[in-house]
C-alpha positions as CSV (number, residue, x, y, z in Angstrom):
1,M,0.0,0.0,0.0
2,S,1.3,3.4,-1.0
3,Q,2.2,5.8,1.8
4,N,-0.5,8.1,0.4
5,F,-3.4,5.8,1.4
6,S,-4.3,3.6,4.3
7,T,-7.0,1.0,4.5
8,V,-10.2,2.0,6.4
9,E,-10.3,0.2,9.8
10,W,-13.6,-1.5,9.1
11,A,-12.2,-3.3,6.1
12,K,-9.3,-4.9,7.9
13,G,-10.1,-8.6,8.5
14,A,-13.5,-8.1,6.9
15,N,-15.4,-10.4,4.4
16,I,-17.4,-9.6,1.2
17,Y,-20.6,-10.9,-0.1
18,E,-21.3,-10.2,-3.9
19,V,-24.9,-9.3,-4.7
20,N,-26.4,-10.1,-8.1
21,I,-29.5,-7.9,-7.9
22,R,-31.0,-9.1,-11.2
23,Q,-31.0,-12.8,-10.2
24,Y,-31.4,-12.4,-6.4
25,T,-35.2,-12.3,-6.3
26,A,-38.2,-12.7,-8.6
27,E,-38.5,-8.9,-8.6
28,G,-34.8,-8.3,-9.2
29,T,-35.0,-5.0,-7.3
30,F,-33.1,-3.2,-4.5
31,S,-36.2,-3.3,-2.4
32,A,-36.7,-7.0,-2.8
33,F,-33.0,-7.7,-2.0
34,A,-33.3,-5.6,1.2
35,K,-35.5,-8.3,2.7
36,H,-32.4,-10.5,2.9
37,L,-30.4,-8.1,5.0
38,P,-31.3,-9.6,8.4
39,R,-30.4,-13.1,7.2
40,L,-27.0,-11.9,5.8
41,K,-26.3,-10.0,9.0
42,A,-26.9,-13.1,11.0
43,M,-24.7,-15.1,8.6
44,G,-21.8,-12.7,9.5
45,V,-21.5,-10.8,6.3
46,E,-19.8,-7.4,6.6
47,I,-19.3,-5.8,3.2
48,L,-21.9,-6.0,0.5
49,W,-20.6,-5.6,-3.1
50,L,-23.4,-4.8,-5.6
51,M,-22.7,-5.6,-9.2
52,P,-23.1,-2.6,-11.5
53,I,-26.2,-0.5,-10.6
54,T,-26.1,1.7,-13.7
55,P,-28.4,1.4,-16.7
56,I,-27.5,-1.0,-19.5
57,S,-27.0,0.0,-23.1
58,Q,-29.6,-1.1,-25.7
59,K,-27.4,-1.1,-28.7
60,I,-25.6,-4.4,-29.5
61,R,-26.9,-5.7,-26.2
62,Q,-26.3,-9.4,-25.4
63,G,-29.3,-11.6,-24.5
64,S,-32.6,-10.1,-23.5
65,L,-31.3,-7.9,-20.6
66,G,-27.7,-7.2,-21.6
67,S,-24.6,-7.1,-19.5
68,Y,-24.3,-5.1,-16.3
69,Y,-20.9,-4.2,-17.5
70,A,-22.1,-2.3,-20.7
71,C,-23.5,0.9,-19.1
72,S,-25.3,3.8,-20.8
73,S,-24.7,6.3,-18.0
74,Y,-22.4,6.5,-15.0
75,T,-24.7,8.6,-12.9
76,S,-28.1,7.0,-13.3
77,I,-29.8,3.9,-11.8
78,N,-30.7,0.8,-13.8
79,P,-34.6,1.2,-13.9
80,E,-34.9,-2.6,-13.6
81,F,-33.6,-2.4,-10.1
82,G,-35.8,0.5,-8.9
83,T,-35.3,4.2,-8.4
84,L,-32.5,6.4,-7.1
85,N,-34.5,6.6,-3.8
86,D,-34.8,2.9,-3.7
87,F,-31.0,2.6,-3.9
88,K,-30.5,5.3,-1.3
89,N,-32.9,3.4,1.0
90,L,-31.0,0.2,0.5
91,V,-27.7,2.0,1.4
92,N,-29.3,3.5,4.5
93,E,-30.9,0.3,5.6
94,S,-27.7,-1.6,5.1
95,H,-25.8,0.9,7.2
96,K,-28.4,0.5,10.0
97,F,-27.6,-3.2,10.0
98,G,-23.9,-2.4,10.2
99,F,-23.0,-3.4,6.6
100,K,-20.7,-1.4,4.3
101,I,-21.8,-1.1,0.7
102,I,-19.4,-1.0,-2.3
103,I,-20.5,-0.7,-5.9
104,D,-19.0,-2.1,-9.0
105,W,-17.3,0.5,-11.2
106,V,-16.6,-0.2,-14.9
107,A,-14.0,2.4,-15.9
108,N,-12.4,0.8,-18.9
109,H,-15.4,0.8,-21.3
110,T,-19.0,1.7,-21.7
111,G,-21.9,0.3,-23.8
112,W,-22.3,1.5,-27.4
113,D,-25.1,4.0,-26.6
114,H,-23.6,5.6,-23.5
115,Q,-24.5,9.3,-23.3
116,W,-20.8,10.1,-23.8
117,T,-20.9,8.5,-27.3
118,F,-23.2,11.4,-28.3
119,E,-21.8,14.2,-26.2
120,H,-18.0,13.4,-26.3
121,A,-17.2,10.9,-29.1
122,N,-13.6,12.0,-28.9
123,W,-13.4,10.4,-25.4
124,Y,-13.3,6.9,-26.9
125,V,-10.7,4.8,-28.6
126,K,-11.3,4.4,-32.4
127,D,-10.1,1.8,-34.9
128,S,-8.4,2.6,-38.2
129,S,-11.7,3.5,-39.8
130,G,-12.6,5.9,-37.0
131,T,-15.2,3.6,-35.4
132,F,-15.7,2.9,-31.7
133,T,-13.9,-0.3,-30.7
134,D,-12.8,-2.7,-27.9
135,I,-9.5,-4.4,-27.9
136,N,-10.5,-7.3,-25.6
137,G,-13.0,-8.9,-27.9
138,W,-16.1,-7.9,-25.9
139,H,-18.4,-6.9,-28.7
140,D,-21.1,-5.2,-26.6
141,V,-18.7,-2.5,-25.1
142,I,-16.3,0.2,-26.4
143,D,-13.1,1.4,-24.9
144,L,-12.5,4.8,-23.3
145,D,-9.4,6.8,-24.1
146,Y,-7.4,7.6,-21.0
147,S,-5.1,10.0,-22.8
148,V,-8.1,12.4,-22.8
149,E,-8.0,14.5,-19.6
150,P,-11.6,15.8,-19.7
151,M,-12.8,12.2,-19.8
152,R,-10.7,11.3,-16.8
153,N,-12.1,14.3,-14.9
154,A,-15.7,13.4,-15.8
155,M,-15.1,9.8,-14.7
156,I,-13.9,10.9,-11.3
157,K,-16.8,13.3,-10.9
158,A,-19.2,10.4,-11.6
159,M,-17.5,8.3,-8.9
160,Q,-17.7,11.2,-6.4
161,Y,-21.4,11.6,-7.1
162,W,-22.1,8.1,-5.7
163,V,-20.0,8.8,-2.6
164,R,-21.4,12.2,-1.9
165,D,-25.1,11.7,-2.9
166,C,-25.6,8.1,-2.0
167,D,-23.1,7.6,0.9
168,I,-21.5,4.4,-0.6
169,D,-18.4,3.1,1.2
170,G,-16.2,2.1,-1.7
171,F,-15.6,0.6,-5.1
172,R,-14.9,-2.8,-6.7
173,C,-13.2,-1.7,-9.9
174,D,-13.8,-4.0,-12.9
175,M,-10.7,-5.1,-14.9
176,A,-8.7,-2.4,-13.0
177,H,-5.4,-3.2,-14.7
178,L,-6.8,-2.2,-18.1
179,V,-7.1,1.4,-16.7
180,P,-3.8,3.4,-16.1
181,L,-2.7,3.2,-12.5
182,D,-2.2,7.0,-12.2
183,F,-6.0,7.4,-12.9
184,W,-6.9,5.2,-9.9
185,I,-4.5,7.1,-7.7
186,N,-6.1,10.4,-8.7
187,A,-9.6,9.0,-8.4
188,R,-8.9,7.8,-4.9
189,K,-7.4,11.1,-3.8
190,D,-10.4,13.0,-5.1
191,C,-13.1,10.6,-3.9
192,E,-11.6,10.4,-0.4
193,Q,-11.9,14.2,0.0
194,I,-15.5,13.2,0.7
195,K,-15.0,10.2,3.0
196,P,-12.5,7.4,3.5
197,L,-13.4,4.4,1.2
198,F,-12.5,0.8,0.6
199,W,-11.0,0.0,-2.8
200,L,-11.0,-3.5,-4.4
201,A,-9.3,-4.1,-7.8
202,E,-10.2,-6.9,-10.1
203,C,-6.6,-7.6,-11.0
204,D,-3.6,-9.6,-9.7
205,V,-1.0,-6.9,-10.4
206,P,1.1,-5.8,-7.4
207,P,1.8,-2.2,-8.4
208,Y,-1.9,-1.5,-8.4
209,H,-1.8,-1.6,-4.6
210,Q,-0.4,1.9,-4.8
211,A,-4.1,2.8,-5.3
212,F,-6.0,-0.2,-4.0
213,D,-6.5,-1.9,-0.6
214,A,-7.3,-5.3,-2.0
215,S,-6.9,-7.2,-5.3
216,Y,-8.1,-10.5,-6.6
217,A,-6.2,-13.7,-5.9
218,W,-6.8,-14.8,-9.6
219,D,-3.5,-16.7,-9.8
220,W,-4.4,-18.7,-6.7
221,M,-7.9,-19.4,-8.0
222,H,-6.8,-20.6,-11.4
223,L,-4.1,-22.8,-9.8
224,S,-6.7,-24.3,-7.5
225,E,-8.9,-25.1,-10.5
226,K,-6.0,-26.6,-12.3
227,F,-5.1,-28.7,-9.3
228,S,-8.6,-30.1,-9.3
229,R,-8.0,-31.2,-12.9
230,H,-4.6,-32.6,-12.0
231,E,-2.9,-29.9,-14.0
232,A,-1.1,-28.2,-11.1
233,S,0.4,-29.3,-7.8
234,L,-0.1,-28.1,-4.2
235,N,3.5,-26.9,-4.5
236,D,2.5,-24.6,-7.3
237,I,-0.2,-23.2,-5.0
238,R,2.3,-22.8,-2.1
239,N,4.6,-20.9,-4.5
240,C,1.7,-18.6,-5.5
241,L,0.9,-17.9,-1.9
242,H,4.5,-17.1,-1.2
243,N,4.4,-14.6,-4.1
244,Y,1.4,-13.0,-2.5
245,S,3.3,-12.7,0.8
246,Q,5.9,-10.5,-1.0
247,Y,3.2,-7.9,-1.9
248,P,3.4,-4.4,-0.4
249,N,2.7,-4.2,3.3
250,Q,-1.0,-4.1,4.1
251,A,-2.0,-5.3,0.6
252,I,-5.0,-7.6,0.9
253,K,-5.7,-10.5,-1.4
254,L,-9.4,-11.5,-2.2
255,F,-9.9,-15.3,-2.1
256,F,-13.1,-17.0,-3.4
257,T,-14.4,-20.3,-4.9
258,S,-17.0,-18.5,-7.0
259,N,-18.1,-15.1,-8.2
260,H,-20.4,-13.8,-11.0
261,D,-17.8,-14.6,-13.8
262,E,-16.8,-17.9,-12.5
263,N,-20.4,-19.1,-11.9
264,S,-21.7,-18.1,-15.3
265,W,-18.8,-18.9,-17.5
266,N,-16.6,-21.6,-15.8
267,G,-19.1,-23.4,-13.6
268,T,-20.3,-23.4,-10.0
269,E,-17.8,-24.1,-7.2
270,L,-19.3,-27.6,-7.1
271,E,-18.6,-28.2,-10.8
272,K,-15.1,-26.8,-10.5
273,Y,-14.0,-28.4,-7.2
274,G,-16.3,-31.3,-6.6
275,I,-15.7,-32.8,-3.1
276,L,-13.0,-30.2,-2.5
277,A,-15.4,-27.2,-2.7
278,K,-15.9,-26.9,1.1
279,A,-12.2,-27.4,1.8
280,W,-11.2,-24.6,-0.5
281,S,-13.9,-22.4,1.1
282,V,-12.3,-23.1,4.5
283,F,-9.0,-22.1,3.0
284,S,-10.4,-18.9,1.6
285,A,-11.8,-17.9,5.0
286,T,-8.8,-18.7,7.1
287,W,-5.7,-17.8,5.0
288,N,-4.2,-14.3,5.1
289,G,-6.6,-12.3,3.0
290,M,-10.3,-11.4,2.5
291,P,-12.9,-14.0,1.7
292,L,-15.7,-13.5,-0.8
293,I,-19.0,-15.3,-1.0
294,Y,-21.2,-15.0,-4.1
295,S,-25.0,-14.8,-4.1
296,G,-26.5,-18.2,-3.5
297,Q,-23.4,-20.1,-2.4
298,E,-25.1,-20.5,1.0
299,I,-27.9,-22.7,-0.6
300,P,-25.7,-23.9,-2.5
301,N,-26.9,-22.7,-5.9
302,K,-26.0,-25.6,-8.2
303,K,-26.7,-23.9,-11.6
304,R,-24.7,-21.5,-13.7
305,L,-26.7,-18.3,-13.6
306,T,-27.4,-16.9,-17.1
307,F,-25.5,-13.7,-17.5
308,F,-27.6,-11.7,-20.0
309,D,-31.1,-12.9,-19.1
310,K,-33.3,-13.4,-16.0
311,D,-32.3,-16.5,-14.2
312,E,-33.5,-16.3,-10.6
313,I,-31.8,-17.9,-7.6
314,D,-34.0,-20.4,-5.9
315,W,-34.3,-19.5,-2.3
316,T,-37.1,-21.9,-1.6
317,K,-34.6,-24.7,-0.8
318,S,-33.2,-25.1,2.7
319,L,-30.0,-23.2,3.0
320,E,-27.7,-26.2,3.6
321,M,-24.5,-24.2,3.5
322,E,-25.6,-21.2,5.5
323,S,-24.4,-22.5,8.9
324,F,-21.1,-23.5,7.2
325,Y,-20.4,-20.0,5.9
326,S,-21.8,-18.4,9.1
327,T,-19.3,-20.4,11.2
328,L,-16.4,-19.3,8.9
329,L,-17.4,-15.6,8.7
330,H,-18.0,-15.3,12.5
331,L,-14.7,-16.9,13.2
332,G,-12.9,-14.5,10.9
333,S,-14.6,-11.5,12.5
334,N,-13.7,-12.6,16.1
335,N,-10.3,-14.3,15.8
336,K,-7.2,-12.2,15.5
337,A,-5.2,-15.2,14.2
338,I,-7.2,-14.8,11.0
339,S,-7.2,-11.0,10.7
340,L,-3.6,-10.4,11.9
341,G,-1.9,-13.7,12.4
342,E,1.5,-15.0,11.5
343,T,1.2,-18.0,9.3
344,F,3.2,-21.3,9.4
345,I,2.7,-24.0,6.7
346,L,2.9,-27.4,8.3
347,P,4.9,-30.1,6.6
348,S,3.7,-33.7,6.2
349,N,4.4,-36.9,4.3
350,N,1.4,-36.2,2.2
351,D,2.3,-32.7,0.9
352,D,0.9,-33.6,-2.5
353,S,-2.6,-34.0,-1.0
354,L,-2.7,-32.2,2.4
355,F,-2.5,-28.5,2.8
356,S,-2.0,-27.6,6.5
357,F,-1.2,-24.5,8.4
358,M,-1.4,-22.7,11.7
359,R,-1.9,-19.0,12.3
360,K,-1.4,-17.1,15.5
361,S,-1.8,-13.7,16.9
362,G,-1.4,-13.1,20.7
363,D,-3.6,-15.7,22.4
364,D,-5.6,-16.5,19.3
365,C,-4.4,-19.5,17.3
366,I,-6.0,-21.7,14.6
367,L,-5.1,-25.1,13.1
368,V,-6.3,-25.8,9.5
369,I,-5.8,-29.2,7.8
370,L,-7.3,-29.8,4.4
371,N,-7.3,-33.0,2.5
372,L,-7.4,-31.8,-1.1
373,S,-7.5,-35.2,-2.7
374,D,-9.7,-38.2,-3.3
375,K,-7.5,-40.3,-1.1
376,S,-8.7,-41.3,2.4
377,R,-7.0,-42.1,5.7
378,L,-4.2,-39.6,5.1
379,K,-2.3,-38.8,8.2
380,I,-0.3,-35.8,9.4
381,Q,1.6,-35.3,12.6
382,V,1.6,-31.7,13.8
383,S,4.7,-31.0,15.9
384,H,4.6,-27.2,16.0
385,R,4.9,-25.6,19.4
386,W,1.8,-23.5,18.8
387,L,-0.3,-26.7,19.1
388,D,-0.3,-26.6,22.9
389,G,-3.4,-26.2,25.0
390,L,-7.2,-26.6,24.7
391,F,-8.5,-26.4,21.2
392,E,-12.1,-26.4,19.9
393,N,-13.3,-27.9,16.6
394,V,-15.0,-24.9,15.1
395,F,-17.8,-26.9,13.4
396,S,-18.6,-29.5,16.0
397,G,-17.8,-27.5,19.2
398,L,-15.9,-30.5,20.6
399,Q,-12.8,-29.6,22.6
400,Y,-9.5,-31.4,22.9
401,Q,-6.3,-31.0,24.8
402,F,-3.5,-30.9,22.3
403,K,0.3,-30.9,22.6
404,P,3.0,-30.9,19.9
405,G,3.2,-34.3,18.1
406,E,-0.6,-34.9,17.7
407,E,-1.6,-37.0,14.8
408,F,-4.7,-36.3,12.6
409,E,-6.3,-38.5,10.0
410,L,-8.5,-37.1,7.2
411,Q,-10.8,-38.7,4.6
412,A,-11.1,-37.6,1.0
413,G,-12.0,-33.9,0.8
414,E,-12.2,-33.6,4.6
415,Y,-11.3,-30.3,6.4
416,I,-10.3,-29.8,10.0
417,L,-10.5,-26.4,11.7
418,Y,-9.6,-25.8,15.3
419,K,-9.3,-22.7,17.3
420,K,-7.4,-22.3,20.6
421,V,-9.7,-21.9,23.6
422,H,-8.8,-19.0,26.0
423,I,-8.6,-20.2,29.6
424,R,-9.7,-17.4,31.8
């Protein structure tokens, strides 16, 4: 993190829940989603990230409803979701519950009929024939030209509008690395003249932490997927995590097993990870970083949500995973070993299948052992000095007196998570 910025206190050790307003309810509105706030609060969610709330372009739109990420205005509300007042009410209601709200910001491109295409055509990149274009192959959007200073200024003013008029708490910035870093630094400086904010970058590029608090752990996620397909090793994943540990001080990595892109295009967490889905979720919530849960993972939602059409999440099913995520989120909020802890990776004779570590801060200590394979009866002996005292299985509540040298046995896909019990 650059010396110019510091992470807001409420974001340190926090978690994020990504909200897909369109698919969340039958109505697909802010007001309908607001009815879920008490449930999400009880689950332990702290930051709500709303996918783009701006109106969607009609021209060259994909599907019947188009992509959230092809906007026609930066300062209006998507009428499908409700009115500006409905959005302000959702922000206010969320704040009453103690949530923070961040909104998705798409700065690299707009839709083909964004108001700027009529008012400021020179703000866009053009191809050799002078036509709007996109260099990434997304045919429903067109790229903005960041060499144009007035466009940059207008973009920052639009971001300030949502902070000043709607009291949002930060931004998740789409494809942040496609936009020049100096723009983000200026945007943060100007927006934070209004209030301190949390900044999340959809990228895995270390220098962008000069502007952002958190960035995606894309490399880790892709390696974890490859590992499930036997195309990468746990050693590859350990090396990736080591690389993250070399990031600038205070830089936060966002870990997840699903999000809107992964679910729609690459498959649900159950498709990607199979029996390892829960174990990787335990990792995401206990490793040094920030965990993300996507809309419906607490059911779990077992279908790929259509991206450009209505495809409602089915909340009529019992929420089989809600207590699982609730346990993880509440542990993360209340255990300094997770938010601040030093991390020690534990060796074993099964390092190709078991990923095990301990984390400690002061009196707080956790033990995590994950069997990331289809092999059963795998054993590990934990000889670390931190394994000393009374520990509680976070999911069962059972307590055990441990000392260095304890042996644990895990079945295929099994996860073990213990926290040290404070003796008063």
